[in-house]
C-alpha positions in Angstrom: -17.3 22.0 7.1 -16.9 24.9 4.8 -20.1 26.2 3.4 -19.8 26.7 -0.9 -22.3 28.5 -2.8 -22.0 25.9 -5.2 -24.2 22.7 -4.6 -23.9 20.4 -7.7 -25.4 17.0 -6.9 -25.2 15.6 -10.2 -22.2 13.1 -10.8 -19.7 15.1 -13.1 -20.2 14.9 -17.0 -17.3 12.5 -17.9 -17.4 10.4 -15.0 -16.5 6.9 -16.4 -14.0 8.3 -18.9 -11.8 9.9 -15.7 -12.4 6.8 -13.8 -10.6 4.3 -16.4 -7.9 6.9 -16.9 -7.1 7.3 -13.5 -8.0 3.9 -12.1 -6.6 1.5 -14.8 -3.1 2.5 -14.4 -3.1 2.7 -10.9 -4.9 -1.1 -11.0 -2.1 -2.3 -13.8 1.0 -1.1 -11.8 -0.8 -2.4 -8.6 -1.2 -5.4 -9.9 2.5 -5.6 -11.6 3.7 -4.8 -8.2 2.5 -7.7 -7.0 3.2 -9.8 -9.5 6.6 -8.9 -9.0 5.9 -9.9 -5.2 4.6 -13.2 -6.3 7.5 -13.7 -8.5 10.0 -13.1 -5.4 8.1 -16.0 -3.4 7.9 -18.3 -6.1 11.5 -17.7 -7.6 13.1 -18.5 -4.8 10.0 -21.2 -3.3 12.8 -23.5 -5.6 15.4 -23.0 -2.8 12.8 -24.7 -0.1 10.7 -23.5 2.4 13.3 -21.6 4.4 14.1 -19.4 1.3 10.4 -19.1 1.0 9.8 -17.7 4.4 13.1 -15.3 4.5 12.0 -13.1 1.7 8.1 -13.1 3.4 9.9 -12.3 6.4 12.1 -9.6 5.6 10.2 -8.2 2.8 7.6 -7.4 5.4 9.7 -5.4 7.2 10.4 -3.4 4.3 6.5 -3.3 4.1 6.3 -1.5 7.7 8.4 1.2 6.4 7.1 1.5 2.7 3.7 1.9 4.3 5.3 5.0 6.9 6.8 7.0 3.6 2.5 5.7 1.8 1.0 8.0 4.7 3.3 10.8 3.7 3.1 10.5 0.1 -1.0 10.1 0.8 -1.1 13.6 2.7 1.1 14.9 -0.3 -1.3 13.4 -2.9 -4.5 15.0 -0.8 -3.2 18.5 -0.9 -1.9 18.1 -4.9 -5.6 16.9 -5.4 -7.1 19.7 -4.1 -4.5 22.2 -5.0 -5.1 20.5 -8.4 -8.7 21.2 -8.3 -8.0 25.3 -8.1 -5.0 25.0 -11.0 -2.5 25.8 -8.4 1.1 24.7 -9.2 2.9 26.5 -7.0 1.1 25.0 -4.1 1.0 21.7 -5.2 4.7 21.3 -5.8 5.4 23.2 -2.6 4.1 20.1 -0.7 5.6 17.8 -2.9 9.1 18.7 -1.8 8.5 19.6 1.3 6.9 15.5 1.7 10.1 14.2 -0.5 12.4 16.2 2.2 10.4 14.8 5.3 10.3 11.4 4.2 14.2 11.2 3.5 14.5 12.5 6.9 12.7 10.0 8.5 14.0 6.6 5.9 17.9 7.2 6.6 17.8 5.9 10.1 15.4 3.6 9.5 17.0 2.1 6.5 20.8 2.2 9.3 18.4 0.4 11.9 17.3 -2.4 9.7 20.5 -2.8 7.8 22.9 -3.2 10.8 20.2 -5.1 13.3 19.1 -7.5 10.8 19.9 -10.5 12.4 18.1 -9.1 15.3 15.4 -8.4 13.3 14.3 -11.1 12.0 15.1 -13.5 15.4 11.8 -11.6 16.3 9.6 -13.8 13.8 11.4 -17.1 13.8 13.9 -19.2 15.3 14.7 -20.8 12.2 18.5 -20.3 12.1 18.6 -20.8 8.1 15.4 -18.7 7.5 17.3 -16.0 10.0 20.5 -15.9 8.0 18.6 -16.2 4.5 16.3 -13.4 5.8 19.4 -11.4 7.1 21.0 -11.6 3.9 17.9 -10.1 2.0 18.0 -6.8 4.1 21.9 -6.5 3.8 21.4 -6.3 -0.2 18.4 -4.2 -0.3 19.8 -1.4 2.3 19.2 1.5 -0.1 15.7 0.2 -1.4 13.6 2.7 1.1 14.9 6.0 0.2 14.6 5.4 -3.4 10.9 4.0 -2.9 10.3 7.5 -1.1 11.5 9.2 -3.6 9.4 7.4 -6.5 6.0 7.2 -4.6 6.0 10.8 -3.7 6.2 11.8 -7.1 3.9 8.9 -8.5 1.1 10.5 -5.9 1.9 14.3 -7.1 1.6 12.5 -10.7 -2.1 10.7 -10.3 -3.1 13.7 -8.1 -2.8 16.1 -10.9 -4.4 13.3 -13.7 -1.1 11.8 -14.9 -1.5 8.0 -13.9 -0.3 6.7 -17.3 3.0 8.1 -16.7 3.9 6.1 -13.8 2.5 3.0 -15.0 5.0 3.6 -18.3 7.7 3.2 -15.8 6.9 1.1 -13.1 6.6 -1.5 -16.0 9.8 -1.2 -17.3 11.2 -1.2 -13.8 9.3 -4.3 -13.2 10.4 -6.4 -15.7 14.3 -5.1 -15.4 13.4 -6.5 -11.9 11.9 -10.0 -13.2 14.9 -10.5 -15.2 17.2 -9.5 -12.6 15.6 -12.3 -10.7 16.2 -14.5 -12.7 19.8 -13.8 -13.1 21.0 -13.0 -9.9 18.7 -15.9 -7.9 20.1 -18.7 -9.9 22.9 -17.2 -11.6 23.7 -17.1 -15.1 26.5 -15.2 -17.9 29.3 -16.0 -15.2 26.9 -14.4 -12.3 27.3 -17.1 -9.6 23.8 -17.9 -8.1 23.0 -16.0 -5.0 19.4 -17.4 -4.0 17.7 -15.3 -1.6 20.8 -12.7 -1.2 20.1 -11.9 -5.0 16.8 -11.1 -5.3 17.2 -8.4 -2.9 20.2 -7.0 -5.3 17.8 -6.8 -8.2 15.3 -5.3 -6.3 18.1 -2.3 -5.5 19.5 -2.0 -8.9 16.1 -2.0 -10.6 14.9 1.3 -8.1 17.8 3.0 -8.8 17.4 2.6 -12.3 13.5 4.0 -11.9 14.3 7.1 -10.0 17.0 8.0 -13.0 13.6 6.9 -15.6 11.5 9.5 -13.5 14.1 12.4 -13.5 14.8 11.7 -17.1 11.2 11.8 -18.2 10.1 14.5 -16.2 12.9 16.9 -17.6 12.6 15.8 -21.1 8.7 16.7 -20.8 9.1 20.3 -18.6 7.2 18.1 -16.0 5.5 21.3 -13.6 7.2 19.1 -10.6 10.3 20.6 -12.6 9.4 23.9 -14.1 7.0 25.6 -11.5 7.8 27.5 -9.2 8.2 26.5 -5.3 7.5 28.6 -2.0 10.5 28.2 0.3 9.8 27.9 4.2 6.2 27.9 3.5 5.3 27.3 7.3 1.6 27.4 7.1 1.4 25.1 4.1 4.1 22.5 6.5 1.7 22.8 8.7 -1.1 21.6 7.1 1.1 19.2 5.2 2.6 17.6 8.8 -1.2 17.7 10.1 -2.0 15.6 7.6 1.2 13.3 7.3 2.2 12.6 10.5 -1.4 11.0 11.6 -1.4 9.2 8.3 2.3 7.9 8.5 1.5 6.9 12.3 -1.7 5.0 11.3 -0.1 3.5 7.9 3.0 2.7 10.5 0.5 1.1 13.1 -1.0 -1.2 10.1 2.2 -2.2 8.7 3.6 -3.2 12.3 0.1 -4.8 12.8 0.0 -7.1 9.6 3.7 -7.9 10.5 2.3 -9.2 13.8 -0.1 -11.2 12.6 3.1 -13.0 10.4 4.7 -13.3 13.4 1.6 -15.1 14.9 1.5 -17.6 11.7 5.8 -18.0 12.0 5.5 -19.1 15.2 2.8 -22.0 14.4 5.4 -23.6 12.5 7.4 -22.9 9.4 5.1 -24.6 7.0 2.1 -22.1 8.4 4.5 -19.5 7.5 5.3 -20.2 4.2 1.7 -20.6 3.0 0.8 -17.1 4.9 4.0 -15.6 3.1 2.3 -17.4 -0.6 -1.0 -16.1 0.1 -0.1 -12.6 0.7 1.3 -11.1 -2.4 -1.8 -13.1 -4.2 -3.9 -11.2 -2.1 -2.4 -7.5 -3.2 -2.9 -9.0 -6.4 -6.6 -9.0 -5.9 -6.4 -5.8 -3.9 -5.1 -4.3 -6.7 -8.0 -3.9 -8.8 -9.5 -1.8 -6.0 -6.6 0.3 -5.2 -7.1 1.7 -8.4 -10.8 2.2 -7.9 -9.5 3.9 -4.7 -7.1 6.4 -5.8 -9.3 7.5 -8.6 -12.0 8.2 -5.8 -9.4 10.5 -4.0 -8.2 12.5 -6.6 -11.9 13.1 -8.0 -13.5 13.8 -4.8 -10.5 15.9 -4.2 -10.6 18.4 -6.8 -14.3 18.6 -6.1 -13.3 19.1 -2.4 -10.5 21.9 -3.5 -13.4 23.8 -5.6 -15.4 23.6 -2.6 -18.4 21.3 -5.1 -19.4 19.4 -1.6 -22.5 18.0 -2.8 -20.4 16.4 -6.2 -18.5 14.7 -3.8 -21.0 13.3 -2.3 -22.8 11.9 -5.2 -19.6 10.5 -6.7 -19.1 9.1 -3.0 -22.5 7.0 -3.3 -21.5 6.1 -6.8 -18.0 4.3 -5.2 -19.7 2.4 -2.8 -22.2 0.9 -4.4 -19.7 0.3 -7.5 -17.0 -1.5 -5.1 -19.1 -3.4 -3.0 -20.8 -5.4 -6.4 -17.5 -5.5 -7.8 -16.2 -7.1 -4.6 -19.0 -9.8 -4.0 -18.5 -10.7 -7.9 -14.9 -11.5 -7.9 -15.2 -13.6 -4.6 -17.9 -15.8 -6.1 -15.3 -16.5 -9.2 -12.8 -16.7 -6.8 -14.3 -19.3 -4.3 -15.6 -21.9 -7.5 -12.2 -21.7 -9.0 -10.1 -22.0 -5.7 -8.5 -25.0 -6.8 -7.2 -23.6 -9.8 -5.9 -20.9 -8.0 -4.2 -23.0 -5.3 -2.7 -25.4 -8.4 -1.5 -21.8 -9.5 0.7 -21.3 -6.3 1.7 -24.3 -5.8 -0.1 -24.7 -2.9 -2.1 -27.8 -3.6 0.3 -30.6 -2.6 -0.5 -32.7 0.6 1.6 -30.8 2.8 0.6 -27.5 2.2 -3.0 -28.0 1.1 -4.6 -28.7 4.4 -3.5 -25.2 5.4 -4.4 -23.2 1.8 -7.2 -24.4 1.2 -9.2 -23.2 3.9 -7.7 -19.8 3.7 -8.8 -19.4 0.0 -12.5 -19.7 1.3 -11.4 -17.0 4.3 -9.9 -15.0 1.3 -12.8 -15.1 -0.7 -15.3 -14.5 1.8 -13.5 -11.3 3.2 -12.6 -9.2 0.1 -16.0 -7.5 -0.7 -15.3 -6.7 3.4 -11.7 -5.5 2.8 -12.5 -3.2 -0.3 -15.4 -1.8 1.0 -12.9 -0.9 3.9 -10.4 0.2 1.1 -12.2 2.9 -0.6 -14.2 4.9 2.4 -11.1 4.9 4.3 -8.0 6.1 2.2 -10.5 6.9 -0.5 -13.3 8.9 0.8 -12.6 9.8 4.9 -8.5 11.0 4.4 -9.3 12.7 0.6 -11.4 15.1 3.1 -8.5 15.1 6.0 -10.0 12.6 9.4 -6.2 11.2 9.9 -6.9 11.2 12.8 -9.8 9.4 13.0 -8.3 7.2 11.0 -5.3 6.6 13.4 -7.9 6.1 15.9 -10.2 3.5 14.1 -6.5 1.1 12.9 -5.7 1.2 16.8 -9.3 -0.2 17.9 -9.8 -2.6 15.1 -6.6 -4.0 14.6 -5.1 -3.9 18.3 -8.0 -4.1 20.3 -10.0 -6.6 18.1 -7.7 -8.6 15.0 -4.7 -9.1 16.5 -6.0 -10.2 20.8 -8.6 -12.9 18.9 -6.1 -14.2 15.9 -3.5 -14.7 19.1 -5.6 -16.3 21.4 -6.8 -18.4 18.3 -3.4 -19.3 17.2 -1.4 -20.4 20.7 -4.3 -20.3 23.6 -7.2 -21.7 22.0 -5.3 -23.7 19.4 -7.5 -23.4 16.2 -6.3 -24.8 12.8 -4.9 -22.6 10.8 -8.4 -21.8 8.2 -10.0 -20.5 11.7 -7.0 -18.5 12.9 -6.9 -16.8 9.4 -10.5 -16.4 9.6 -10.0 -15.0 13.1 -7.9 -11.7 11.0 -11.6 -10.8 9.5 -13.1 -9.5 12.7 -11.0 -6.2 12.4 -12.4 -5.6 9.2 -16.0 -6.1 10.5 -15.1 -3.3 13.0 -13.5 -1.1 10.5 -16.7 -1.0 8.3 -18.9 -0.6 11.6 -16.8 2.4 12.6 -15.8 4.0 8.6 -19.7 3.8 7.7 -20.9 5.5 10.3 -17.9 8.4 10.6 -19.2 8.8 6.4 -22.6 9.4 7.1 -21.8 11.8 9.1 -20.1 13.9 6.9 -17.0 15.2 8.2 -15.0 14.2 6.2 -16.5 17.2 3.7 -13.6 20.0 4.2 -11.6 22.0 1.5 -8.3 21.2 3.0 -6.9 23.7 0.7 -8.1 26.8 3.4 -6.2 27.3 6.4 -5.6 29.4 8.8 -2.1 31.0 9.5 -1.4 28.5 13.2 -0.3 30.8 16.0 2.9 28.7 16.4 4.5 26.0 14.4 
């Protein structure tokens, strides 16, 4: 850990104002994205369980790819936030361009594979021919979405890391409104356009993402934003080495986690189409719940990154203590409210009929009990450990918690133990328990207190 002459143990002035300016827009944007995912599922749910399951499965493959992008964008955001703490726009823009180029080089072949082998990919998760065909249609009609999404989330990560969380929210709001409107038009048809069903949901997403990229570029150009007008250093090998050292483990960790969540879905998919439909409906709802904490997590990461970039390590430590306590109290409160109102929530999600209630009711109880646990992990991992460059530890931790504990226990319960749906759903929380134990111990060791902008030139790259 780098030593510092600046010892600031007190919380920075105006902390609540900074948290609000960063956390609130990110939370709202995350909620809107979750609402969009939920809207996709709800709109196609009228077409039957096969359509619901198809969208759930196909979108999970996009989710896996997007998590790779999130890892690359997350590493970009960590470095940009620390350089922004030093008011260094040149290096901030340089690393942003490196992140965009690196991600596009990955997403082009991934897009080709997902599109060309759409039918085979769907067959990995279900034996239902109707689900396979509709899911493949979804992947075909949304083939450019991954590349567009990478450009968007990388630009957004740099904007947030430099303290501008409102503009990404504004543009995302317009995009999501457009997407939902196009969903109505394409899924069920209208104005001379035939009903396209699941394929219509995919086409609506593709058009909306194109529009979002154009809007981001237009706004940055109009504002003469630093991402466009600042100078960038060509072929900056030291910065490329630093970014790659952070991005590759974080992208691998995100991929490992995303494939793990896909594996969970495969487990539920082979339990039955009804189980898969319930699982697919609850996923976006959980994402809506997590949006509140996503905003807090991003705010924590950015503010800690600014302090670490200025070598204000004691101040960074003080902020982590505040955020952990705040998230724990908020998580318990939301979990309790969700538990006592679970019947209303199930009715809102159309999961309260006789066929689905036996599966959805115990799952909702599990969600209520596990939300505080998951949110603690989100803040400690994404907002604290990764803000200080602890990406290799997080990669090892994800492998142990998910692939050595969570997935084996869940798979055993589903296929060997023949547990009920609710108990299998609960088994997934074993992963979160292990994560919290490993990550909190790592947090206490304070190895995350690093100024990542100070890197020696490597002997070889």
